[in-house]
C-alpha positions as CSV (number, residue, x, y, z in Angstrom):
1,M,54.1,-139.3,154.6
2,Q,54.3,-139.2,150.8
3,T,51.2,-137.9,149.1
4,R,49.9,-140.0,146.3
5,G,49.5,-138.1,143.0
6,P,46.3,-138.2,141.0
7,S,45.6,-141.5,139.3
8,I,45.1,-141.9,135.5
9,W,41.3,-142.2,136.2
10,E,41.3,-138.9,138.2
11,R,43.2,-137.2,135.4
12,M,40.7,-138.5,132.8
13,L,37.8,-137.1,134.9
14,S,39.4,-133.7,135.2
15,I,40.0,-133.2,131.5
16,D,38.7,-129.7,130.4
17,R,35.6,-130.2,128.3
18,R,36.9,-127.6,125.9
19,I,39.6,-130.2,124.9
20,L,36.8,-132.7,124.1
21,Y,35.1,-130.0,121.9
22,L,38.4,-129.3,120.2
23,L,38.9,-133.1,119.5
24,L,35.4,-133.3,118.1
25,F,36.0,-130.3,115.9
26,A,39.3,-131.7,114.6
27,N,37.5,-135.0,113.9
28,I,34.8,-133.3,111.8
29,V,37.4,-131.3,109.8
30,L,39.5,-134.4,109.2
31,F,36.7,-136.5,107.8
32,L,35.4,-133.6,105.7
33,L,38.8,-133.5,104.0
34,L,39.6,-137.2,103.7
35,P,38.1,-138.8,100.5
36,I,37.0,-142.0,102.4
37,R,34.3,-144.0,100.7
38,M,32.2,-146.0,103.1
39,R,29.8,-148.5,101.6
40,A,26.1,-147.9,102.4
41,A,23.0,-149.8,101.5
42,V,21.2,-147.9,98.8
43,S,17.6,-147.3,99.7
44,P,14.8,-148.0,97.0
45,P,13.8,-144.3,96.6
46,V,17.5,-143.3,95.8
47,Q,17.8,-146.3,93.4
48,K,14.6,-145.2,91.6
49,F,15.9,-141.7,91.4
50,Y,19.2,-142.9,89.8
51,D,17.4,-145.2,87.4
52,E,15.1,-142.4,86.2
53,I,17.9,-140.1,85.3
54,E,19.7,-143.0,83.6
55,K,16.8,-143.2,81.2
56,L,17.5,-139.7,79.9
57,Q,18.8,-139.3,76.4
58,P,21.4,-136.7,75.3
59,G,19.7,-133.4,74.7
60,D,16.7,-134.1,76.9
61,L,15.6,-131.0,78.8
62,V,15.3,-131.1,82.7
63,M,13.9,-128.4,85.0
64,I,15.6,-128.1,88.4
65,S,13.7,-126.3,91.1
66,S,16.3,-125.2,93.6
67,N,14.8,-123.5,96.6
68,W,17.2,-124.0,99.4
69,S,19.4,-121.5,101.2
70,A,22.4,-121.5,103.5
71,S,20.4,-122.9,106.4
72,T,20.0,-126.3,104.7
73,L,23.3,-126.3,102.8
74,A,24.5,-129.5,104.4
75,E,21.6,-131.5,103.0
76,N,20.6,-129.8,99.8
77,Q,24.0,-128.8,98.3
78,P,25.2,-132.4,98.1
79,Q,22.0,-133.4,96.4
80,L,22.1,-130.6,93.8
81,E,25.8,-131.2,93.1
82,A,25.3,-134.9,92.5
83,V,22.2,-134.3,90.4
84,I,24.0,-131.8,88.1
85,R,27.0,-134.2,87.7
86,H,24.6,-137.0,86.8
87,L,22.8,-134.9,84.2
88,M,26.1,-133.9,82.6
89,R,27.1,-137.5,82.5
90,K,23.9,-138.3,80.5
91,K,24.5,-135.2,78.3
92,A,21.1,-133.9,79.4
93,K,20.4,-130.1,79.3
94,F,18.8,-128.3,82.2
95,T,17.4,-125.1,83.5
96,L,17.2,-123.9,87.1
97,I,14.5,-121.9,88.8
98,S,14.1,-120.6,92.4
99,V,11.4,-119.1,94.6
100,E,13.7,-116.7,96.5
101,A,16.7,-114.5,95.8
102,Q,19.1,-116.3,98.1
103,S,18.4,-119.7,96.6
104,R,18.7,-118.2,93.1
105,D,22.2,-116.8,93.8
106,I,23.5,-120.0,95.5
107,S,22.2,-122.4,92.9
108,Y,23.5,-120.1,90.0
109,R,27.0,-119.9,91.6
110,L,27.0,-123.7,92.2
111,A,26.0,-124.6,88.7
112,S,28.5,-122.1,87.3
113,R,31.3,-123.8,89.2
114,L,30.3,-127.4,88.3
115,T,29.3,-127.1,84.6
116,P,32.8,-126.6,83.2
117,E,33.6,-130.1,84.5
118,G,31.2,-131.5,81.8
119,G,32.1,-128.9,79.1
120,Y,28.7,-127.3,79.5
121,E,28.3,-123.7,78.2
122,Y,25.7,-121.3,79.6
123,G,22.9,-120.6,77.3
124,R,23.7,-123.6,75.1
125,D,23.6,-126.5,77.7
126,W,22.1,-124.9,80.8
127,A,20.5,-121.7,82.0
128,H,19.0,-120.2,85.2
129,F,15.6,-118.5,85.1
130,G,16.2,-116.6,88.3
131,F,13.6,-116.5,91.0
132,V,9.8,-116.2,90.9
133,T,7.6,-114.8,93.6
134,N,4.7,-117.2,93.1
135,L,5.5,-120.8,92.1
136,I,2.0,-121.9,91.3
137,V,1.4,-119.0,88.9
138,S,4.8,-119.6,87.3
139,I,4.2,-123.3,86.8
140,K,0.8,-122.7,85.2
141,G,2.4,-119.9,83.0
142,M,5.3,-122.1,81.9
143,V,2.9,-124.9,80.9
144,N,0.9,-122.4,78.7
145,N,3.7,-120.2,77.4
146,L,7.2,-120.5,78.9
147,P,8.9,-117.5,77.2
148,D,6.1,-115.1,78.1
149,T,6.1,-116.3,81.7
150,I,9.9,-116.2,82.4
151,K,10.8,-113.5,79.8
152,K,14.5,-113.1,80.9
153,D,17.1,-115.4,82.5
154,V,19.3,-114.5,85.5
155,R,21.7,-112.7,83.2
156,G,19.0,-110.5,81.6
157,T,18.9,-112.3,78.3
158,P,15.4,-113.0,76.8
159,V,14.9,-116.8,77.2
160,S,13.6,-117.0,73.6
161,E,17.1,-116.0,72.5
162,L,18.9,-118.8,74.4
163,P,20.0,-121.6,72.0
164,L,19.1,-124.0,74.8
165,L,15.4,-123.1,74.5
166,K,15.2,-122.9,70.7
167,G,11.7,-124.3,69.9
168,I,10.8,-124.7,73.5
169,T,7.5,-123.0,74.3
170,S,6.0,-125.0,77.2
171,L,7.0,-127.0,80.2
172,R,5.4,-130.0,78.5
173,Q,8.5,-130.3,76.4
174,Y,10.6,-131.0,79.4
175,K,11.3,-134.7,80.2
176,M,11.8,-134.2,83.9
177,I,11.4,-131.9,86.9
178,I,13.7,-132.2,89.9
179,D,12.7,-130.4,93.1
180,V,15.6,-129.7,95.5
181,T,14.1,-128.0,98.5
182,P,13.6,-127.9,102.3
183,S,10.1,-126.6,101.8
184,A,6.8,-128.2,100.9
185,T,7.0,-127.2,97.2
186,V,6.7,-130.7,95.5
187,P,2.8,-130.7,95.8
188,F,2.8,-127.6,93.6
189,W,4.7,-129.4,90.9
190,I,2.6,-132.5,91.3
191,S,-0.6,-130.5,91.0
192,Y,0.2,-128.1,88.2
193,A,3.0,-129.5,86.1
194,P,2.2,-131.6,83.0
195,K,1.1,-135.1,84.0
196,E,3.4,-136.7,81.5
197,T,6.5,-135.0,83.0
198,K,8.3,-137.1,85.6
199,I,9.0,-135.5,89.0
200,L,11.9,-136.4,91.2
201,Y,12.3,-135.0,94.7
202,C,15.3,-134.0,96.9
203,P,14.0,-133.0,100.3
204,T,15.7,-132.5,103.7
205,S,15.4,-135.3,106.1
206,V,12.6,-133.8,108.1
207,M,10.5,-133.3,104.9
208,A,10.9,-136.8,103.5
209,A,8.3,-138.6,105.6
210,E,5.3,-136.8,104.2
211,A,6.6,-137.5,100.6
212,Y,6.3,-141.3,100.8
213,T,2.6,-141.1,99.9
214,F,3.6,-139.4,96.6
215,L,6.4,-141.9,96.1
216,D,4.1,-144.9,96.7
217,S,1.4,-143.5,94.3
218,G,4.0,-142.9,91.6
219,Q,3.4,-139.1,91.6
220,I,7.1,-138.7,92.2
221,K,9.4,-141.3,90.7
222,G,12.3,-141.2,93.1
223,M,13.7,-139.4,96.1
224,I,17.0,-138.4,97.7
225,T,16.7,-137.8,101.4
226,G,19.1,-135.3,102.9
227,A,22.9,-135.9,103.1
228,K,22.5,-139.6,103.7
229,G,20.5,-140.0,100.5
230,A,23.2,-137.9,98.7
231,Q,25.8,-140.3,100.0
232,E,23.9,-143.3,98.6
233,Y,23.4,-141.5,95.2
234,E,27.1,-140.6,95.0
235,Q,27.9,-144.3,95.6
236,L,25.8,-145.2,92.6
237,L,27.6,-142.6,90.6
238,G,31.0,-143.8,91.8
239,I,32.1,-140.5,93.2
240,V,33.1,-139.0,96.6
241,G,31.2,-135.8,96.9
242,L,29.9,-133.6,99.7
243,G,27.2,-136.1,100.7
244,T,29.9,-138.8,101.4
245,R,32.1,-136.4,103.2
246,F,29.3,-135.0,105.3
247,V,28.0,-138.4,106.3
248,N,31.6,-139.6,107.1
249,A,32.1,-136.6,109.4
250,I,28.7,-137.2,111.1
251,S,29.3,-140.9,111.5
252,F,32.8,-140.7,112.9
253,S,31.8,-137.9,115.2
254,H,29.1,-140.2,116.6
255,V,31.8,-142.8,117.1
256,L,34.0,-140.3,118.9
257,I,31.2,-139.2,121.2
258,I,30.4,-142.8,122.1
259,L,34.1,-143.3,122.9
260,F,34.1,-140.2,125.1
261,I,31.0,-141.5,127.0
262,F,32.5,-145.0,127.4
263,L,35.9,-143.7,128.7
264,G,34.1,-141.2,131.0
265,N,32.0,-143.9,132.6
266,L,35.0,-146.3,132.8
267,A,37.1,-143.6,134.5
268,L,34.3,-142.9,137.0
269,F,33.8,-146.6,137.8
270,M,37.5,-147.3,138.2
271,N,38.1,-144.1,140.3
272,R,35.3,-145.1,142.7
273,R,36.7,-148.7,142.9
274,Q,40.1,-147.3,143.7
275,M,38.7,-145.1,146.4
276,R,36.9,-148.0,148.0
277,Q,40.1,-150.1,148.0
278,E,42.1,-147.2,149.6
279,G,39.3,-146.6,152.2
């Protein structure tokens, strides 16, 4: 009597799960590399964020508070990259500040990599103030006397000697503050920064919910939430950046997982049906 070989459904059910993990990994890498632009509905907070930066004039000075580290790179790096590109498009000047050493080094390297795209020169068009140990004290100090509070930039140059900050003595002379962070730092900027200085917020997804109160009250003027918000922002800018690539990888990975679940259940159903017919 000839023995029947395994059916296609039985072979599907016996696929090594490591093969599925490999397919998922390949899917993520593929869509991180492909510059696919998927249309997305732009949320009102992201549109407000974009509109506020569009109001900047060439030469306006912006403070970027970059406090993220490697643990939230997937959400905060796309935000910061898109923000810097938008500021350079508007010919606005900017300074960065951080509250820890790791975020200082990451944001400094990132800005150093991006700024040549806009012809920006360190010290003339942008600078990094390094990291501060107490954000509240530093904000108060920068409002009263910025050069005496910061003293030197990340390269060890006295900030009073930077062409970028010629005639700048207070945070009140900044047009805007942009907080890119996974932490609850935006209330410090709201509480202690000059009231006339606009504040924009780039939180991770888990931190966004508690910020809507500030957004509704007008204390922050716009918000980019995580990688999804960065994708929407990049769409407004007309670029394919990390936000778009990250969201593509996540979205198509979800599609692949749903396909695996569907095929697994289909194979189980068909295999049981075949066994009943043979029995």
